[in-house]
ROLO-688987 format. One line per field, with one value per atom (N, C-alpha, C, CB): residue number from 1; residue in one letter; atom name; x, y, z. Coordinates in nm, 4 decimals. Glycine has a CB too. Layout:
ROLO-688987
nr	[NUM,...]
rest	[A,...]
atom	[CA,...]
u	[X,...]
v	[Y,...]
w	[Z,...]
This chain:
ROLO-688987
nr	[1,1,1,1,2,2,2,2,3,3,3,3,4,4,4,4,5,5,5,5,6,6,6,6,7,7,7,7,8,8,8,8,9,9,9,9,10,10,10,10,11,11,11,11,12,12,12,12,13,13,13,13,14,14,14,14,15,15,15,15,16,16,16,16,17,17,17,17,18,18,18,18,19,19,19,19,20,20,20,20,21,21,21,21,22,22,22,22,23,23,23,23,24,24,24,24,25,25,25,25,26,26,26,26,27,27,27,27,28,28,28,28,29,29,29,29,30,30,30,30,31,31,31,31,32,32,32,32,33,33,33,33,34,34,34,34,35,35,35,35,36,36,36,36,37,37,37,37,38,38,38,38,39,39,39,39,40,40,40,40,41,41,41,41,42,42,42,42,43,43,43,43,44,44,44,44,45,45,45,45,46,46,46,46,47,47,47,47,48,48,48,48,49,49,49,49,50,50,50,50,51,51,51,51,52,52,52,52,53,53,53,53,54,54,54,54,55,55,55,55,56,56,56,56,57,57,57,57,58,58,58,58,59,59,59,59,60,60,60,60,61,61,61,61,62,62,62,62,63,63,63,63,64,64,64,64,65,65,65,65,66,66,66,66,67,67,67,67,68,68,68,68,69,69,69,69,70,70,70,70,71,71,71,71,72,72,72,72,73,73,73,73,74,74,74,74,75,75,75,75,76,76,76,76,77,77,77,77,78,78,78,78,79,79,79,79,80,80,80,80,81,81,81,81,82,82,82,82,83,83,83,83,84,84,84,84,85,85,85,85,86,86,86,86,87,87,87,87,88,88,88,88,89,89,89,89,90,90,90,90,91,91,91,91,92,92,92,92,93,93,93,93,94,94,94,94]
rest	[X,X,X,X,X,X,X,X,X,X,X,X,X,X,X,X,X,X,X,X,X,X,X,X,X,X,X,X,X,X,X,X,X,X,X,X,X,X,X,X,X,X,X,X,X,X,X,X,X,X,X,X,X,X,X,X,X,X,X,X,X,X,X,X,X,X,X,X,X,X,X,X,X,X,X,X,X,X,X,X,X,X,X,X,X,X,X,X,X,X,X,X,X,X,X,X,X,X,X,X,X,X,X,X,X,X,X,X,X,X,X,X,X,X,X,X,X,X,X,X,X,X,X,X,X,X,X,X,X,X,X,X,X,X,X,X,X,X,X,X,X,X,X,X,X,X,X,X,X,X,X,X,X,X,X,X,X,X,X,X,X,X,X,X,X,X,X,X,X,X,X,X,X,X,X,X,X,X,X,X,X,X,X,X,X,X,X,X,X,X,X,X,X,X,X,X,X,X,X,X,X,X,X,X,X,X,X,X,X,X,X,X,X,X,X,X,X,X,X,X,X,X,X,X,X,X,X,X,X,X,X,X,X,X,X,X,X,X,X,X,X,X,X,X,X,X,X,X,X,X,X,X,X,X,X,X,X,X,X,X,X,X,X,X,X,X,X,X,X,X,X,X,X,X,X,X,X,X,X,X,X,X,X,X,X,X,X,X,X,X,X,X,X,X,X,X,X,X,X,X,X,X,X,X,X,X,X,X,X,X,X,X,X,X,X,X,X,X,X,X,X,X,X,X,X,X,X,X,X,X,X,X,X,X,X,X,X,X,X,X,X,X,X,X,X,X,X,X,X,X,X,X,X,X,X,X,X,X,X,X,X,X,X,X,X,X,X,X,X,X,X,X,X,X,X,X]
atom	[N,CA,C,CB,N,CA,C,CB,N,CA,C,CB,N,CA,C,CB,N,CA,C,CB,N,CA,C,CB,N,CA,C,CB,N,CA,C,CB,N,CA,C,CB,N,CA,C,CB,N,CA,C,CB,N,CA,C,CB,N,CA,C,CB,N,CA,C,CB,N,CA,C,CB,N,CA,C,CB,N,CA,C,CB,N,CA,C,CB,N,CA,C,CB,N,CA,C,CB,N,CA,C,CB,N,CA,C,CB,N,CA,C,CB,N,CA,C,CB,N,CA,C,CB,N,CA,C,CB,N,CA,C,CB,N,CA,C,CB,N,CA,C,CB,N,CA,C,CB,N,CA,C,CB,N,CA,C,CB,N,CA,C,CB,N,CA,C,CB,N,CA,C,CB,N,CA,C,CB,N,CA,C,CB,N,CA,C,CB,N,CA,C,CB,N,CA,C,CB,N,CA,C,CB,N,CA,C,CB,N,CA,C,CB,N,CA,C,CB,N,CA,C,CB,N,CA,C,CB,N,CA,C,CB,N,CA,C,CB,N,CA,C,CB,N,CA,C,CB,N,CA,C,CB,N,CA,C,CB,N,CA,C,CB,N,CA,C,CB,N,CA,C,CB,N,CA,C,CB,N,CA,C,CB,N,CA,C,CB,N,CA,C,CB,N,CA,C,CB,N,CA,C,CB,N,CA,C,CB,N,CA,C,CB,N,CA,C,CB,N,CA,C,CB,N,CA,C,CB,N,CA,C,CB,N,CA,C,CB,N,CA,C,CB,N,CA,C,CB,N,CA,C,CB,N,CA,C,CB,N,CA,C,CB,N,CA,C,CB,N,CA,C,CB,N,CA,C,CB,N,CA,C,CB,N,CA,C,CB,N,CA,C,CB,N,CA,C,CB,N,CA,C,CB,N,CA,C,CB,N,CA,C,CB,N,CA,C,CB,N,CA,C,CB,N,CA,C,CB,N,CA,C,CB,N,CA,C,CB,N,CA,C,CB,N,CA,C,CB,N,CA,C,CB,N,CA,C,CB,N,CA,C,CB,N,CA,C,CB]
u	[4.4940,4.6263,4.7254,4.6548,4.8502,4.8941,5.0154,4.9022,5.0915,5.1520,5.2809,5.2078,5.3520,5.3847,5.3516,5.3562,5.2569,5.2067,5.1614,5.1228,5.1593,5.0729,5.2266,4.9834,5.3225,5.4625,5.4734,5.5645,5.4869,5.5266,5.3941,5.5687,5.3157,5.2287,5.2134,5.0233,5.2658,5.2928,5.4498,5.3315,5.5707,5.6911,5.6156,5.7885,5.5298,5.5123,5.4297,5.4616,5.3251,5.3026,5.3360,5.2508,5.4335,5.5714,5.6406,5.7065,5.6799,5.7327,5.6199,5.7937,5.5523,5.4095,5.3130,5.4446,5.3825,5.3099,5.1879,5.3669,5.1311,4.9670,4.9072,4.9099,4.7998,4.7679,4.7185,4.7199,4.7793,4.6739,4.5388,4.6900,4.4519,4.2837,4.2533,4.1452,4.2609,4.1953,4.0535,4.2555,4.0054,3.8322,3.7693,3.8301,3.7068,3.6729,3.5733,3.6278,3.5795,3.4970,3.3671,3.5673,3.3393,3.1951,3.1012,3.2113,3.1680,3.1531,3.0768,3.3201,3.1879,3.1722,3.0655,3.2916,3.0431,2.9300,2.7846,2.9551,2.7987,2.6759,2.6321,2.7128,2.6880,2.6503,2.5954,2.7580,2.6695,2.6271,2.4584,2.7320,2.3772,2.2697,2.2202,2.2538,2.2361,2.2103,2.2510,2.2325,2.2026,2.2386,2.3710,2.1121,2.4873,2.6780,2.6810,2.7085,2.6283,2.6458,2.8051,2.4742,2.8414,2.9442,3.0890,2.8826,3.0183,3.1479,3.1680,3.1522,3.0326,3.0981,3.2016,2.9969,3.1856,3.2814,3.4198,3.2049,3.4373,3.5686,3.6292,3.5446,3.5365,3.6184,3.6601,3.4995,3.6014,3.6375,3.8271,3.4699,3.8389,4.0354,4.0823,4.1079,4.0505,4.2009,4.2137,4.2023,4.2513,4.2910,4.2301,4.4224,4.1734,4.0629,3.8870,4.0210,3.9387,3.8237,3.7328,3.9606,3.7136,3.6519,3.5003,3.7629,3.5872,3.4570,3.3497,3.4740,3.3991,3.2960,3.1447,3.3820,3.2478,3.1775,3.0815,3.2694,3.1137,3.0515,2.9217,3.1964,2.9483,2.8620,2.7376,2.9249,2.7831,2.6524,2.5991,2.7378,2.6651,2.5938,2.5158,2.6720,2.5820,2.4535,2.3575,2.4705,2.3965,2.3103,2.1792,2.3508,2.2088,2.0993,2.0060,2.1669,2.1153,2.0640,2.0011,2.1006,1.9865,1.9312,1.7892,1.9419,1.7056,1.7446,1.8197,1.6944,1.8203,1.9266,2.0898,1.9399,2.1266,2.2845,2.3371,2.3262,2.2399,2.2275,2.3329,2.0998,2.2543,2.3137,2.4707,2.2017,2.5231,2.6721,2.7287,2.7327,2.6761,2.7275,2.7713,2.6120,2.6979,2.7190,2.9359,2.5800,2.9230,3.0317,3.1200,3.0064,3.0790,3.1881,3.3300,3.0606,3.1876,3.2513,3.3473,3.1478,3.3146,3.3852,3.4918,3.2999,3.5055,3.6535,3.7083,3.6484,3.6832,3.7167,3.8136,3.5802,3.7379,3.7791,3.9390,3.6861,3.8811,3.9721,4.1189,3.8951,4.1276,4.2184,4.2910,4.0775,4.2309,4.2526,4.3207,4.0695,4.3034,4.3553,4.4866,4.2711,4.5173,4.6803,4.7510,4.6064,4.6360,4.6972,4.7920,4.5883,4.7162,4.8002,4.8882,4.7068,4.8670,4.9483,5.0957,4.8896,5.1396,5.1954,5.2217,5.1361,5.1744,5.2489,5.2721,5.1935,5.2823,5.3098,5.4245,5.1915,5.4151,5.5034,5.6584,5.4292,5.6521,5.7667,5.7811,5.7631,5.7014,5.6952,5.8432,5.5385,5.7920,5.8909,5.9931,5.8663,6.0433,6.1560,6.2264,6.1444,6.1968,6.2972,6.3106,6.2666]
v	[-3.4920,-3.4782,-3.4833,-3.5545,-3.3734,-3.3443,-3.4751,-3.2371,-3.4762,-3.5864,-3.6269,-3.5119,-3.5087,-3.4886,-3.5854,-3.3813,-3.5735,-3.6256,-3.7283,-3.5590,-3.8250,-3.9004,-4.0112,-3.8322,-3.9784,-4.0062,-4.0372,-3.8650,-3.9270,-3.9508,-4.0719,-3.7941,-4.0371,-4.1663,-4.3431,-4.0960,-4.2986,-4.4344,-4.4906,-4.3859,-4.4464,-4.4402,-4.4809,-4.2863,-4.4290,-4.4295,-4.5396,-4.3096,-4.5774,-4.7095,-4.8136,-4.7388,-4.7901,-4.8968,-4.9662,-4.7979,-4.8221,-4.8245,-4.8794,-4.6918,-4.8751,-4.9467,-4.8869,-4.9961,-4.6885,-4.6320,-4.6053,-4.5165,-4.6204,-4.6118,-4.4664,-4.6584,-4.4263,-4.3554,-4.2383,-4.4040,-4.1481,-4.0225,-3.9960,-3.8936,-4.0700,-3.9975,-3.8706,-4.1079,-3.7775,-3.6745,-3.6270,-3.5608,-3.6710,-3.6787,-3.8378,-3.6270,-3.8680,-3.9884,-4.0073,-4.0188,-4.1079,-4.0917,-4.1764,-4.1370,-4.2134,-4.2754,-4.1933,-4.4567,-4.1058,-3.9546,-3.8648,-3.8675,-3.8668,-3.7623,-3.8007,-3.7614,-3.9277,-3.9952,-3.9695,-4.1761,-3.9940,-4.0102,-3.8676,-4.0798,-3.7478,-3.6163,-3.5816,-3.5382,-3.6172,-3.6131,-3.6502,-3.7562,-3.6956,-3.7561,-3.6504,-3.8791,-3.5062,-3.4162,-3.2875,-3.4215,-3.2232,-3.1351,-3.0632,-3.0157,-3.1317,-3.0281,-3.0909,-2.8023,-3.1561,-3.0952,-3.2022,-3.1519,-3.3095,-3.3646,-3.2617,-3.4594,-3.2067,-3.1241,-3.0019,-3.0832,-2.9732,-2.8913,-2.9153,-2.8199,-3.0494,-3.1338,-3.1511,-3.3204,-3.1543,-3.2085,-3.0889,-3.3168,-2.9988,-2.7969,-2.7882,-2.6260,-2.7816,-2.7055,-2.7977,-2.7447,-2.7300,-2.7301,-2.7629,-2.8526,-2.7880,-2.8382,-2.7237,-3.0453,-2.7404,-2.6428,-2.6700,-2.6477,-2.7381,-2.7908,-2.6963,-2.9589,-2.5679,-2.4143,-2.5327,-2.2018,-2.6001,-2.6130,-2.7189,-2.6643,-2.7686,-2.8184,-2.7910,-2.9025,-2.6154,-2.5396,-2.5372,-2.3758,-2.5103,-2.4930,-2.6392,-2.4562,-2.7235,-2.9031,-2.8524,-3.0917,-2.8477,-2.8567,-2.7763,-2.8471,-2.6409,-2.5040,-2.6072,-2.2618,-2.6151,-2.6916,-2.8090,-2.7225,-2.8939,-3.0224,-2.9665,-3.1200,-2.8241,-2.8343,-2.7259,-2.8383,-2.6897,-2.6474,-2.7367,-2.5865,-2.8881,-2.9526,-3.0547,-2.9585,-3.0710,-3.1178,-3.1897,-3.0428,-3.3017,-3.4159,-3.5290,-3.4286,-3.4235,-3.5764,-3.5697,-3.5869,-3.4499,-3.4548,-3.5604,-3.3460,-3.6299,-3.7278,-3.8636,-3.7260,-3.8420,-3.9912,-3.9432,-4.0285,-3.8566,-3.8431,-3.7790,-3.8478,-3.7229,-3.6504,-3.7572,-3.5638,-3.8760,-3.9718,-3.9915,-4.1836,-4.0961,-4.1604,-4.0461,-4.2409,-3.9556,-3.8001,-3.7755,-3.6287,-3.7757,-3.7263,-3.8297,-3.6909,-3.9506,-4.0762,-4.0994,-4.1951,-4.0397,-4.0651,-3.9253,-4.1200,-3.8459,-3.7294,-3.7214,-3.6688,-3.7626,-3.7986,-3.8929,-3.8217,-3.9673,-4.0497,-3.9694,-4.1457,-3.9227,-3.8112,-3.6792,-3.7130,-3.6618,-3.5119,-3.6267,-3.3831,-3.7411,-3.8604,-3.8663,-4.0038,-3.8890,-3.9584,-3.7688,-4.0501,-3.6934,-3.5749,-3.5143,-3.4977,-3.5576,-3.5040,-3.6173,-3.4395,-3.7228,-3.8330,-3.8023,-3.9279,-3.7125,-3.7227,-3.5928,-3.7528,-3.4651,-3.3770,-3.3856,-3.2714,-3.4632,-3.4890,-3.5725,-3.5557,-3.6938,-3.7790,-3.7043,-3.8802,-3.5743,-3.5259,-3.4018,-3.5025,-3.3311,-3.2724,-3.3235,-3.3474,-3.4518,-3.5072,-3.5286,-3.6024,-3.5992,-3.6107,-3.4715,-3.7107,-3.4065,-3.2644,-3.2214,-3.1506]
w	[-1.6635,-1.6387,-1.7327,-1.5618,-1.7801,-1.8303,-1.8918,-1.7716,-1.9354,-2.0402,-1.9367,-2.2243,-1.8664,-1.7806,-1.6396,-1.7936,-1.6106,-1.4942,-1.5278,-1.4262,-1.6207,-1.6818,-1.6748,-1.8437,-1.7175,-1.7209,-1.5493,-1.7921,-1.5030,-1.4047,-1.2795,-1.3703,-1.3130,-1.2095,-1.2860,-1.1876,-1.3957,-1.4825,-1.3817,-1.7017,-1.3320,-1.3077,-1.1402,-1.3586,-1.0925,-0.9594,-0.9260,-0.9128,-1.0790,-1.0315,-1.0212,-1.0494,-1.1386,-1.1351,-0.9815,-1.2035,-0.9064,-0.8075,-0.6797,-0.8018,-0.6923,-0.5719,-0.5191,-0.4422,-0.5729,-0.4623,-0.5077,-0.4039,-0.3365,-0.3338,-0.3612,-0.1813,-0.4485,-0.4478,-0.3094,-0.5208,-0.3233,-0.2177,-0.1995,-0.2501,-0.1187,-0.1542,-0.0758,-0.1053,-0.2381,-0.1340,-0.1206,-0.1490,-0.2380,-0.3048,-0.2995,-0.5033,-0.2401,-0.2303,-0.3425,-0.0978,-0.4937,-0.5973,-0.5515,-0.7338,-0.4871,-0.4821,-0.3579,-0.4436,-0.3284,-0.2357,-0.3328,-0.1901,-0.4175,-0.5545,-0.6201,-0.6654,-0.6604,-0.7612,-0.6956,-0.7799,-0.5856,-0.4872,-0.4754,-0.3315,-0.4165,-0.4404,-0.5765,-0.4148,-0.6476,-0.8200,-0.8356,-0.9228,-0.7383,-0.7375,-0.6868,-0.6808,-0.6584,-0.6502,-0.7506,-0.5506,-0.8138,-0.9429,-0.9016,-0.9856,-0.9219,-0.9112,-0.7914,-0.8984,-0.7156,-0.5562,-0.5677,-0.3919,-0.6168,-0.6524,-0.7157,-0.7466,-0.8074,-0.8389,-0.7641,-0.9799,-0.6929,-0.6170,-0.4663,-0.5968,-0.4505,-0.3284,-0.4171,-0.2695,-0.5411,-0.6128,-0.6628,-0.7371,-0.6410,-0.6545,-0.5337,-0.6825,-0.3999,-0.2727,-0.2337,-0.1181,-0.2071,-0.1355,-0.2408,-0.0003,-0.3900,-0.4451,-0.5830,-0.5060,-0.6646,-0.8163,-0.9074,-0.8816,-0.8970,-1.0083,-1.0502,-0.9340,-1.0432,-1.0942,-1.2259,-1.2129,-1.2782,-1.3777,-1.3403,-1.4811,-1.1994,-1.1564,-1.0669,-1.1284,-1.0666,-1.0243,-1.1654,-0.9893,-1.2781,-1.3717,-1.3726,-1.4940,-1.4440,-1.4686,-1.3566,-1.3889,-1.2379,-1.1446,-1.1257,-1.0548,-1.1933,-1.2118,-1.3620,-1.2623,-1.4456,-1.5569,-1.5559,-1.6347,-1.4521,-1.4028,-1.3735,-1.2768,-1.2579,-1.2224,-1.2883,-1.1044,-1.4077,-1.5225,-1.6025,-1.6243,-1.6395,-1.6463,-1.5727,-1.6968,-1.4627,-1.3974,-1.4244,-1.3302,-1.4153,-1.4245,-1.4813,-1.4234,-1.6218,-1.6744,-1.6260,-1.8799,-1.6214,-1.5862,-1.5153,-1.5090,-1.3977,-1.3639,-1.4287,-1.3794,-1.5248,-1.6200,-1.6595,-1.8058,-1.6992,-1.6745,-1.6396,-1.7307,-1.5245,-1.3835,-1.3044,-1.2957,-1.2874,-1.1578,-1.1917,-1.1844,-1.2974,-1.3486,-1.3623,-1.4757,-1.4216,-1.4453,-1.3246,-1.4110,-1.2209,-1.0999,-1.0483,-0.9931,-1.0138,-0.9737,-1.0589,-0.9732,-1.2224,-1.2978,-1.2852,-1.4760,-1.2606,-1.2045,-1.0485,-1.1927,-0.9220,-0.8579,-0.8327,-0.8462,-0.8950,-0.9305,-0.9986,-1.0270,-1.1179,-1.2085,-1.0800,-1.3520,-0.9967,-0.9130,-0.7954,-0.8551,-0.7447,-0.6645,-0.7220,-0.6772,-0.8266,-0.9434,-0.9412,-1.2196,-0.9679,-0.9540,-0.8133,-0.9783,-0.7139,-0.6017,-0.5396,-0.4885,-0.5746,-0.5775,-0.6157,-0.6678,-0.7544,-0.8629,-0.7728,-1.0171,-0.7940,-0.6748,-0.5206,-0.6749,-0.4671,-0.3295,-0.3617,-0.2377,-0.4377,-0.4595,-0.5219,-0.5534,-0.5618,-0.6115,-0.5234,-0.7661,-0.4614,-0.3072,-0.2271,-0.2142,-0.1921,-0.1129,-0.1615,-0.0622,-0.3111,-0.3528,-0.4067,-0.4435,-0.3675,-0.3722,-0.2766,-0.4407]
């Protein structure tokens, strides 16, 4: 998230705005037990093009990639949800 998005997110949290769930963190983590599938899930339907690269790298490094891939997918899903919430709230306000 950019600095601006983080600032907006903090303000939204203070206002009690709930996170828009676009990508489910548990699903992303579980799918990353298979090589890179969780990252492909995160990339599909979003503007997170880096996730395609992470998915292919996890595919190449499998089975070791499960160690970092599962927690990273959960964290990335939460970040994507926060970004979408910031975007949606900005869209609604203007």
